[in-house]
C-alpha positions in Angstrom: 0.0 0.0 0.0 1.1 3.6 -0.6 2.8 5.0 2.5 4.0 1.6 3.7 1.0 0.8 5.9 0.4 -2.9 6.3 -3.0 -4.2 5.3 -5.1 -6.2 7.7 -7.4 -8.7 5.9 -10.3 -10.3 7.8 -11.5 -12.7 5.0 -12.5 -15.9 6.7 -11.1 -19.2 5.7 -13.2 -22.0 7.0 -11.6 -25.0 8.8 -13.2 -28.4 8.4 -16.4 -28.5 10.4 -16.5 -24.7 10.8 -19.9 -23.1 10.4 -20.6 -20.9 7.4 -22.0 -17.4 7.7 -25.3 -18.6 6.5 -25.6 -21.4 9.1 -24.4 -19.1 11.9 -27.0 -16.5 10.9 -29.8 -19.0 10.8 -28.9 -20.4 14.2 -28.6 -17.0 15.8 -31.9 -15.7 14.4 -33.7 -18.8 15.6 -32.6 -18.0 19.2 -33.9 -14.4 19.0 -37.1 -13.1 20.5 -39.5 -11.1 18.2 -38.5 -7.9 20.1 -34.9 -8.5 19.2 -35.8 -9.3 15.6 -37.7 -6.1 15.2 -34.9 -4.1 16.8 -32.5 -5.3 14.1 -34.5 -4.0 11.2 -34.4 -0.3 11.9 -31.5 2.1 12.1 -31.8 5.2 14.3 -30.2 8.5 13.1 -28.0 10.5 15.5 -28.7 14.1 16.2 -27.0 16.4 13.7 -28.5 19.8 14.6 -30.2 19.8 11.2 -33.2 17.6 10.5 -32.6 15.6 13.7 -32.0 18.1 16.5 -32.5 16.0 19.6 -30.7 12.8 20.6 -33.0 9.8 20.3 -33.6 8.0 23.6 -33.1 4.7 21.8 -29.4 5.5 21.3 -27.4 4.7 24.6 -25.6 7.6 26.2 -22.2 6.0 25.7 -22.7 5.6 21.9 -21.3 8.4 19.8 -23.7 10.0 17.2 -23.5 8.7 13.7 -25.7 8.2 10.6 -27.3 5.1 12.0 -27.5 3.0 15.1 -29.1 -0.5 15.6 -28.8 -2.2 18.9 -27.1 -5.5 19.1 -28.0 -8.6 21.0 -25.3 -9.0 23.6 -26.5 -12.3 24.9 -26.0 -13.8 21.4 -22.8 -12.0 20.6 -24.4 -9.8 18.0 -22.8 -6.3 18.0 -24.6 -3.1 17.6 -24.6 -1.7 14.0 -23.1 1.7 13.7 -22.9 3.4 10.3 -21.3 6.4 8.8 -21.4 8.1 5.4 -18.1 7.4 3.8 -17.6 7.7 0.1 -14.8 10.3 0.4 -13.9 9.8 4.0 -15.6 9.3 7.4 -18.1 12.2 7.5 -19.1 14.2 10.5 -22.0 16.5 9.7 -22.4 17.7 13.3 -22.6 14.3 14.9 -19.3 14.2 16.9 -18.0 17.5 18.2 -14.9 15.8 19.6 -13.9 14.2 16.3 -10.9 16.1 15.1 -11.4 15.0 11.5 -10.7 12.2 9.0 -8.8 11.8 5.8 -10.7 13.8 3.1 -10.1 11.7 0.0 -10.7 13.0 -3.5 -14.2 12.7 -4.9 -15.1 9.3 -6.3 -15.2 10.8 -9.8 -11.4 11.5 -9.3 -11.0 7.7 -8.8 -13.1 7.2 -11.9 -10.6 9.4 -13.8 -7.7 7.3 -12.6 -9.1 4.1 -14.3 -7.2 2.4 -11.5 -9.0 -0.2 -9.4 -6.0 -0.5 -7.0 -6.5 3.1 -6.0 -10.2 2.4 -5.3 -9.2 -0.5 -3.0 -6.5 1.6 -1.2 -9.1 4.2 -0.5 -11.4 1.5 0.8 -8.8 0.1 3.1 -8.2 3.6 4.4 -12.0 4.0 5.1 -12.2 0.7 6.8 -9.3 1.6 9.1 -10.6 5.0 10.0 -14.0 3.5 10.6 -12.6 0.9 13.0 -10.9 3.5 15.3 -14.3 5.2 15.6 -16.2 2.0 16.3 -18.1 2.1 13.0 -18.8 -1.3 11.4 -20.9 -0.1 8.4 -19.7 2.3 5.7 -22.4 3.9 3.6 -19.9 3.9 0.7 -19.8 2.5 -2.8 -21.9 5.0 -4.8 -22.1 3.5 -8.3 -25.0 5.3 -10.0 -24.2 6.1 -13.6 -23.7 9.7 -14.6 -26.7 10.0 -16.9 -27.0 13.8 -16.6 -24.2 16.3 -16.4 -26.3 18.5 -14.0 -26.8 15.8 -11.3 -25.6 17.3 -8.0 -24.1 14.0 -6.8 -22.2 12.9 -9.8 -19.0 13.7 -7.9 -19.9 10.9 -5.5 -20.1 8.4 -8.3 -17.4 7.0 -10.7 -18.4 7.3 -14.3 -21.1 7.0 -17.0 -19.9 3.5 -18.0 -21.2 0.3 -16.2 -17.9 -1.6 -16.5 -15.6 1.1 -15.2 -18.1 2.0 -12.5 -18.4 -1.6 -11.4 -14.7 -2.4 -11.3 -13.9 0.7 -9.2 -16.9 0.4 -6.9 -16.0 -3.3 -6.3 -12.4 -2.2 -5.4 -13.6 0.3 -2.8 -16.0 -2.3 -1.2 -13.4 -5.0 -1.1 -11.0 -2.6 0.5 -13.5 -1.6 3.2 -14.6 -5.1 3.9 -11.0 -6.4 4.2 -10.9 -4.5 7.5 -13.9 -6.3 9.0 -16.3 -3.4 8.1 -19.4 -3.8 6.1 -19.8 -1.7 3.0 -22.9 -0.8 1.0 -23.3 -0.4 -2.7 -25.7 2.5 -3.4 -28.1 3.8 -4.6 -30.0 0.9 -6.2 -31.1 2.2 -8.7 -31.4 5.1 -11.2 -30.7 7.7 -8.5 -29.4 9.8 -11.3 -30.9 13.2 -10.5 -31.4 15.1 -7.2 -34.3 17.3 -8.3 -37.3 16.4 -6.0 -35.7 13.0 -5.5 -38.2 11.8 -3.0 -40.9 12.3 -5.6 -39.0 11.4 -8.8 -40.2 8.6 -11.0 -37.4 7.3 -13.3 -38.9 5.7 -16.4 -36.7 3.2 -18.3 -37.1 0.2 -20.5 -36.4 -2.8 -18.2 -34.0 -4.5 -20.7 -32.1 -1.3 -21.2 -31.9 -0.9 -17.4 -30.3 -4.4 -17.2 -27.7 -3.4 -19.8 -26.7 -0.2 -18.0 -27.2 0.8 -14.4 -28.2 -2.7 -13.2 -25.2 -4.2 -15.0 -22.9 -2.0 -13.0 -24.5 -3.2 -9.8 -24.5 -6.8 -11.0 -20.8 -6.9 -11.8 -19.8 -5.0 -8.7 -21.8 -7.4 -6.5 -20.2 -10.4 -8.1 -16.7 -8.9 -7.6 -17.0 -7.6 -4.0 -20.0 -9.3 -2.3 -21.0 -6.1 -0.4 -22.7 -6.7 2.9 -25.6 -4.4 2.1 -27.3 -2.7 -0.8 -28.8 0.8 -0.2 -31.9 1.6 -2.3 -32.5 5.1 -3.7 -35.1 7.7 -2.9 -36.6 7.7 -6.4 -39.2 5.5 -8.0 -38.4 3.2 -10.9 -41.2 2.7 -13.4 -43.8 3.8 -10.9 -42.5 1.9 -7.8 -40.2 3.3 -5.1 -36.7 1.8 -5.2 -37.0 0.7 -1.6 -40.3 -1.1 -2.3 -39.7 -2.3 -5.8 -40.5 -6.0 -5.9 -39.1 -6.5 -9.4 -35.8 -4.9 -8.6 -35.3 -6.3 -5.1 -36.9 -9.7 -5.1 -36.9 -10.8 -8.7 -33.6 -9.3 -9.9 -31.3 -8.7 -6.9 -32.2 -11.5 -4.6 -33.7 -13.8 -7.2 -31.7 -13.7 -10.5 -28.5 -12.6 -8.9 -28.8 -14.6 -5.7 -27.7 -11.7 -3.5 -27.3 -12.9 0.1 -26.8 -9.6 2.0 -29.5 -7.2 3.2 -31.2 -4.2 1.5 -31.3 -1.0 3.6 -33.3 2.1 2.7 -31.8 5.5 2.2 -32.5 7.9 5.0 -36.1 9.1 4.8 -37.0 6.9 1.9 -39.5 4.5 3.4 -43.1 5.7 3.4 -44.7 2.3 3.9 -44.3 -0.9 6.0 -45.2 -2.9 2.9 -41.7 -2.2 1.5 -40.7 -5.1 3.8 -42.9 -7.4 1.6 -41.3 -6.0 -1.5 -37.7 -6.8 -0.4 -36.5 -4.0 1.9 -34.8 -5.5 4.9 -34.0 -2.5 7.1 -35.4 1.0 7.5 -32.6 3.5 7.8 -32.9 6.8 9.7 -36.3 6.2 11.1 -36.7 9.7 12.4 -36.2 11.1 8.9 -39.1 9.0 7.7 -41.2 10.5 10.5 -40.2 13.9 9.1 -40.9 13.2 5.5 -43.8 10.7 5.7 -45.2 11.3 9.2 -44.5 7.7 10.3 -41.8 5.2 11.2 -43.3 2.4 9.2 -41.1 -0.4 10.5 -41.5 0.6 14.2 -45.3 0.4 14.9 -47.1 -0.2 11.6 -45.0 -3.2 10.8 -45.5 -4.8 14.2 -49.2 -4.2 13.9 -49.2 -6.0 10.4 -47.2 -8.8 12.0 -49.7 -9.2 14.8 -52.5 -9.3 12.3 -50.8 -11.9 10.1 -50.3 -9.5 7.1 -46.5 -9.6 7.6 -45.3 -13.2 7.7 -42.8 -14.4 10.4 -40.8 -16.1 7.6 -40.1 -12.7 6.0 -39.1 -11.1 9.3 -36.7 -14.0 9.9 -35.2 -13.6 6.4 -34.6 -9.9 7.0 -32.7 -10.5 10.2 -30.8 -13.5 8.8 -29.5 -11.4 5.9 -28.2 -8.7 8.3 -26.5 -11.3 10.5 -25.0 -13.1 7.6 -23.2 -10.0 6.4 -21.9 -9.4 9.9 -20.5 -12.9 10.0 -19.2 -13.0 6.4 -17.3 -9.8 6.8 -16.1 -10.5 10.3 -17.8 -7.4 11.9 -18.8 -9.5 14.9 -15.2 -10.6 15.8 -13.1 -7.5 16.0 -9.9 -7.5 17.8 -8.1 -4.3 18.6 -8.5 -1.6 16.0 -5.6 -1.4 13.5 -3.2 1.4 13.9 -3.9 4.3 11.6 -1.0 6.2 10.0 -2.6 9.5 8.9 0.6 10.5 7.0 0.3 7.3 5.0 -3.4 8.0 4.4 -2.6 11.5 3.2 -0.2 9.8 0.6 -3.2 7.7 -0.6 -5.3 10.9 -1.0 -2.4 12.6 -2.8 -1.7 9.7 -5.2 -5.4 9.5 -6.0 -5.5 13.1 -6.9 -2.3 12.8 -9.0 -3.7 10.0 -11.0 -7.2 11.5 -11.3 -6.4 15.0 -12.6 -7.1 15.2 -16.3 -5.2 17.4 -18.7 -7.9 18.3 -21.2 -6.0 20.7 -23.5 -2.4 21.7 -23.8 -1.0 24.0 -26.5 2.6 23.5 -25.3 2.4 25.7 -22.3 2.5 22.9 -19.7 4.5 21.8 -17.9 5.4 25.3 -16.7 9.0 26.3 -17.5 11.4 26.0 -14.6 14.6 26.9 -16.3 13.9 30.7 -16.1 12.1 32.8 -13.5 8.4 33.4 -14.4 5.9 36.0 -13.4 2.8 33.9 -12.6 -0.7 35.2 -11.9 -2.9 32.9 -9.9 -6.5 34.0 -10.1 -9.7 33.0 -8.4 -11.1 29.8 -6.9 -10.0 30.6 -3.3 -6.6 29.1 -4.5 -4.9 31.0 -1.7 -6.8 29.0 0.9 -7.4 25.5 -0.5 -9.5 23.3 -2.8 -13.3 22.8 -2.8 -15.3 19.8 -1.8 -18.7 18.5 -2.8 -21.5 19.1 -0.3 -24.0 16.9 1.5 -23.4 13.5 3.0 -20.1 13.3 1.0 -18.5 16.3 2.7 -15.6 15.3 5.0 -14.2 17.3 7.8 -10.4 17.0 7.4 -8.0 16.7 10.2 -7.4 20.2 11.6 -10.7 21.5 10.1 -11.6 23.3 6.9 -9.5 26.1 5.5 -12.7 28.0 5.0 -16.5 27.7 4.8 -18.6 30.0 2.6 -22.3 29.8 3.5 -24.5 29.6 0.3 -27.8 28.0 1.3 -30.7 27.1 -0.9 -34.3 25.6 -0.9 -35.3 22.3 0.4 -34.3 20.4 3.6 -30.6 20.2 2.5 -30.4 23.8 1.5 -28.7 24.7 4.8 -25.9 22.2 4.0 -25.2 23.9 0.6 -21.8 25.5 1.5 -18.5 25.9 -0.2 -16.1 23.8 1.9 -12.4 24.5 1.3 -10.0 21.7 2.2 -6.6 23.1 3.5 -4.3 22.4 0.5 -3.6 25.7 -1.2 -2.6 25.5 -4.9 -1.1 28.9 -4.6 1.3 27.9 -1.7 2.2 24.7 -3.4 3.1 26.5 -6.6 5.3 28.8 -4.6 7.0 25.8 -3.1 7.6 24.0 -6.4 8.6 27.2 -8.2 10.9 29.1 -5.7 12.4 31.3 -8.4 9.1 32.4 -9.8 7.3 35.6 -8.9 3.8 34.5 -8.1 1.0 36.8 -7.2 -2.7 36.1 -6.3 -5.9 37.9 -7.4 -9.3 36.7 -6.0 -10.9 37.0 -9.4 -13.9 38.9 -8.0 -14.1 41.1 -11.1 -12.8 40.6 -14.6 -11.3 44.1 -14.7 -9.3 43.5 -11.5 -8.0 40.1 -12.6 -6.9 41.6 -15.9 -4.6 44.1 -14.2 -2.5 41.2 -12.8 -2.8 39.1 -15.9 -1.3 41.8 -18.1 1.9 42.0 -16.2 2.4 38.3 -15.9 4.1 35.7 -18.1 1.5 33.1 -17.3 -2.0 33.4 -15.9 -3.5 30.4 -14.0 -7.2 30.8 -13.4 -9.1 28.5 -11.1 -12.8 27.9 -11.8 -14.9 26.3 -9.1 -18.5 25.4 -8.6 -20.4 24.1 -5.6 -22.3 20.9 -6.3 -23.9 18.4 -3.9 -26.7 16.3 -2.5 -30.2 17.6 -2.7 -30.0 19.8 -5.8 -29.1 19.7 -9.5 -27.2 22.5 -11.2 -29.2 24.5 -13.6 -26.7 24.6 -16.5 -23.0 24.0 -17.2 -21.7 27.5 -16.6 -19.3 28.5 -13.8 -21.1 30.7 -11.2 -20.2 34.1 -9.8 -19.1 35.5 -13.2 -16.1 33.2 -13.5 -16.6 32.6 -17.2 -16.4 36.3 -17.8 -13.2 36.5 -15.7 -11.6 33.7 -17.6 -12.6 35.3 -20.9 -11.1 38.7 -19.9 -7.9 37.2 -18.5 -7.4 35.1 -21.7 -7.8 38.2 -23.8 -5.3 40.0 -21.7 -2.7 37.2 -21.5 -2.2 34.7 -24.3 -0.6 32.2 -21.9 -3.7 31.4 -19.8 -4.2 28.1 -18.1 -7.6 27.2 -16.6 -7.9 24.7 -13.7 -11.4 23.5 -13.1 -12.5 22.2 -9.7 -16.0 20.9 -10.2 -18.0 17.7 -9.9 -19.4 17.8 -13.4 -18.6 18.9 -16.9 -18.6 22.7 -17.5 -19.3 24.8 -20.6 -16.1 26.4 -21.9 -17.1 29.5 -24.0 -13.4 30.6 -23.6 -11.8 27.3 -24.7 -10.3 28.6 -27.9 -8.6 31.5 -26.1 -6.8 29.6 -23.4 -3.6 27.5 -23.8 -4.4 24.7 -21.4 -7.3 23.3 -19.4 -6.9 21.0 -16.4 -9.8 19.2 -14.9 -9.0 18.7 -11.2 -12.5 17.8 -10.0 -12.8 17.9 -6.1 -9.2 16.6 -5.4 -9.3 16.1 -1.7 -7.1 17.2 1.2 -3.9 17.0 -0.8 -5.4 18.4 -4.0 -3.5 21.6 -4.0 -0.2 19.8 -4.0 -1.3 17.4 -6.8 -2.5 20.3 -9.0 0.8 22.1 -8.6 2.7 19.0 -9.3 0.8 18.4 -12.6 1.2 22.1 -13.6 4.9 22.0 -13.0 5.6 18.6 -14.5 6.6 17.0 -11.2 3.9 14.6 -12.0 3.0 13.5 -15.6 -0.8 13.7 -15.9 -2.5 10.4 -16.6 -6.2 10.9 -15.8 -8.9 10.1 -18.3 -12.4 11.5 -18.4 -14.9 9.0 -16.9 -17.8 11.1 -18.3 -18.3 12.9 -21.6 -18.2 16.6 -21.7 -20.9 17.9 -24.0 -20.5 21.0 -26.0 -23.8 22.1 -24.7 -27.0 20.7 -23.1 -28.6 20.4 -26.5 -26.3 17.4 -27.1 -27.7 15.5 -24.1 -30.8 13.3 -24.0 -32.7 15.9 -21.9 -31.7 19.5 -22.8 -34.4 20.6 -20.3 -34.3 18.7 -17.0 -37.9 17.9 -15.9 -38.8 19.4 -12.6 -35.8 21.7 -12.4 -36.8 24.8 -10.3 -40.1 23.4 -9.0 -40.8 23.6 -5.2 -39.7 20.8 -2.9 -42.3 18.0 -2.9 -43.3 18.4 -6.6 -43.9 15.0 -8.3 -41.4 14.7 -11.2 -41.1 12.2 -14.0 -37.9 11.7 -16.0 -38.0 9.4 -19.0 -34.5 7.9 -19.5 -35.3 7.3 -23.2 -31.6 6.9 -24.0 -32.0 3.5 -22.2 -28.6 1.8 -22.2 -27.0 4.4 -24.5 -25.5 6.5 -21.7 -22.8 9.0 -22.1 -20.3 8.2 -24.9 -22.8 5.5 -26.1 -25.4 8.3 -26.7 -22.9 10.4 -28.6 -22.0 7.3 -30.8 -25.7 6.9 -31.5 -26.4 10.6 -32.4 -23.1 11.3 -34.1 -22.6 14.5 -32.2 -19.1 15.7 -31.4 -18.6 16.3 -27.7 -16.5 19.0 -26.2 -14.2 16.3 -24.7 -15.0 12.6 -25.1 -15.1 9.8 -22.5 -11.6 8.4 -22.0 -9.8 11.5 -23.1 -6.8 12.8 -21.3 -3.4 14.2 -22.3 0.1 13.4 -21.1 3.5 15.0 -21.3 4.7 12.0 -23.2 3.2 10.1 -26.2 2.0 6.5 -26.7 1.5 4.2 -29.7 -0.5 1.0 -30.1 0.3 -1.9 -32.4 0.0 -5.6 -33.1 -3.7 -6.0 -32.4 -5.0 -9.6 -32.4 -8.7 -10.3 -31.7 -10.0 -13.7 -30.7 -13.5 -15.1 -30.4 -15.2 -18.1 -28.8 -17.4 -17.5 -25.7 -16.3 -13.9 -25.6 -13.9 -11.5 -27.3 -10.2 -11.3 -26.3 -8.1 -8.4 -27.6 -4.3 -8.5 -27.4 -2.1 -5.5 -28.4 1.1 -3.7 -27.6 1.5 -0.2 -26.0 4.7 1.7 -26.5 5.9 4.9 -24.8 7.2 6.9 -27.8 8.0 10.0 -25.8 11.0 11.1 -23.7 9.7 10.8 -20.2 7.9 8.2 -18.0 4.2 8.2 -18.1 1.0 6.2 -17.6 -1.4 5.4 -20.4 -4.9 4.0 -20.3 -5.6 2.1 -23.5 -9.3 1.4 -23.9 -11.0 -1.5 -25.8 -14.4 -0.7 -27.4 -17.0 -2.8 -29.1 -18.1 -0.8 -32.2 -20.3 -3.3 -34.0 -22.3 -6.4 -32.9 -23.6 -8.7 -35.6 -24.4 -5.9 -38.0 -25.7 -3.5 -35.3 -23.7 -0.4 -34.6 -23.1 -0.5 -30.8 -20.5 1.3 -28.7 -19.4 -0.4 -25.5 -16.3 -0.2 -23.3 -15.1 -3.8 -23.1 -12.0 -3.2 -21.0 -9.1 -1.0 -20.1 -5.7 -1.1 -18.4 -3.5 1.5 -16.8 0.1 1.0 -18.0 3.1 2.8 -16.6 6.0 2.9 -19.1 9.4 4.5 -19.3 10.7 6.2 -22.5 10.8 3.6 -25.3 9.3 0.9 -23.1 6.6 -1.4 -24.5 4.2 -3.8 -23.0 1.6 -6.3 -24.3 -1.9 -5.9 -22.9 -4.6 -8.5 -23.0 -8.3 -7.6 -22.4 -11.0 -10.3 -22.2 -14.5 -8.9 -22.4 -17.3 -9.7 -20.1 -19.7 -11.4 -22.5 -22.7 -9.3 -21.2 -21.1 -6.3 -22.7 -21.4 -8.0 -26.1 -25.0 -9.1 -25.6 -28.5 -7.7 -25.3 -30.7 -8.6 -22.3 -33.7 -10.7 -23.4 -36.4 -9.6 -20.9 -38.8 -12.4 -21.9 -36.2 -15.1 -21.4 -34.6 -13.4 -18.4 -31.2 -14.1 -19.9 -28.4 -12.5 -22.0 -28.4 -13.1 -25.7 -25.5 -12.9 -28.1 -26.5 -12.7 -31.8 -24.5 -14.7 -34.3 -22.3 -12.6 -36.5 -19.2 -10.4 -36.9 -18.1 -8.4 -33.9 -15.8 -5.4 -34.4 -13.6 -3.9 -31.8 -11.3 -0.9 -31.6 -8.4 0.1 -29.4 -8.7 3.8 -28.5 -7.2 6.7 -26.6 -10.7 7.8 -26.0 -14.2 6.9 -27.2 -13.7 9.0 -30.3 -10.0 8.5 -30.9 -9.9 4.9 -32.1 -6.4 3.8 -33.3 -6.6 0.1 -34.1 -9.5 -2.0 -35.3 -10.2 -5.7 -35.6 -13.0 -8.2 -35.8 -14.0 -11.8 -34.9 -17.0 -14.1 -35.3 -19.3 -15.1 -32.4 -21.9 -17.8 -32.4 -25.4 -17.2 -31.1 -26.0 -18.2 -27.5 -28.2 -17.5 -24.5 -26.6 -17.3 -21.1 -26.7 -15.9 -17.6 -29.5 -14.0 -15.8 
């Protein structure tokens, strides 16, 4: 692991005669009373000072506040369940005043840009360790919703628009967390792809297309990591709420896929006790349901249904056994002493993730910055003198030592009060000064274009930071930068031909100034070491290797929904979004329409060059592509060659079949072999409930991005029906 921290693995190896997690769960559940069973299927939210202002009397006084608490059964050796939001670090939204902070990792979309599953796992191990020292045994991590809309406020919490990339990285994070004896969720199952009125949003999609896109991401991630829990979303899918969707929970997840863990709701997403009949195993944040729906449906209404025979005892037992099974399978019931946590090593993981996830979008020869002569450098905007921004909502992490600054913004809805600009204490300005000691570097806040121009005119290089606050509970209205930043960039670029733009956002942005600037760097929300990583990329200390995990459209007219339904309506307005693009998400949509994006999926530049050669494509049960990658430049760098399906049995179809991150020295070459998951070559046959490969010629391409395809090949596949 980066930083030299030794990994602790809790994966259980059964000795002859040793009981399985399933048998242990069954035996424990049989010994429980009904009161104990019912206590296991709810999770009580700690007081935050926000929606939940008062400590719930069901949480013992000696238990620290957290996102969720479920009492254990001490007489049977069952520990209490304690959960925390965790995608980018152990969060603390007012729960624990004595908690001095956790490692604030880069946003998940930064991991997506790295195309590196090892980084995802390293981050998961970090989360598991920092959870253990706080007594948390459940991490509400593993956000793997596909980025269907570039306005979604939570896209920064997810990995990509592609089901394979998303699944591989999500599985890495879950595996890392669970290696520490801590349960991880995968969330939000499914189609939680917009935040606008999410409690009242109905996501309409063709079921087969759903299986080929968002559900395929969950299916592959579950197969690879066996998460202890699945968290359902707030939204409806085809008219039924995610947490009470019989088809998705019982028929697909637990039926076709054979999932053995438990399904928990999102906080405040359970309006009815009947969700338990449809496959929901645990109601989370029961007080939030009381706020939104005026009831805790699993507390009294479910007990009443049980007493009246409308809720079978067999179903109650199944709910409890699933929770117990995950505890036993992950080892959350048998903790020894908490592992030592090396915060310096964890900072190195955050730093390396940011380094690998920053994407160089454009470079007209200005980067890396010259170090052989003193430069006058203007650093403008983005609070770069203080730190780097973070996303908001349940993904916001209090770093060790606190934030560098908080700018209160606010907004409508229950999460409006949490809409703030959080600045993590890693200043790009100070890091640039450290790496360029002979340069003359000055800062301007970028408050007005006229003021910024004054500094830009007398500088050799102008580096403008563009930021945007995005987060849970709201979608952004368009792709512009707020607070007049686009105008400032335009003015600076007109005043200084050597302008570099660094973007710190969670989504694509419009770039009306693109042709006027020399370079564009997409740094996303880069975490607590982000300022250092940005400076290292700008100066060439680090060779950029990030690749876009989502397509940047030229404008919203290129997207499936130029106008987002419900945007701007009051909280509580029923909203319906038709995901008519079906499985053709992101780069797949652009391949279908033929539109040219601003920057394509998979795009990213380097300070060296790479070439591909010697492609060989094999058939059989699936497609195998073998090719050679060569570093043809003069410095070491990492490349991410991508293998795409471009045609399937006469049907034009774009699918990422595989990828590999390859680190090569100058002149070094390496052979890469990619074997495709056959489901990426197939269509889902809803009537048969299986995957179907049509007989015919299948064409593939090796690309530097979804639109820069370098080598092509083909093979023949026979017709077959498989899987479920």
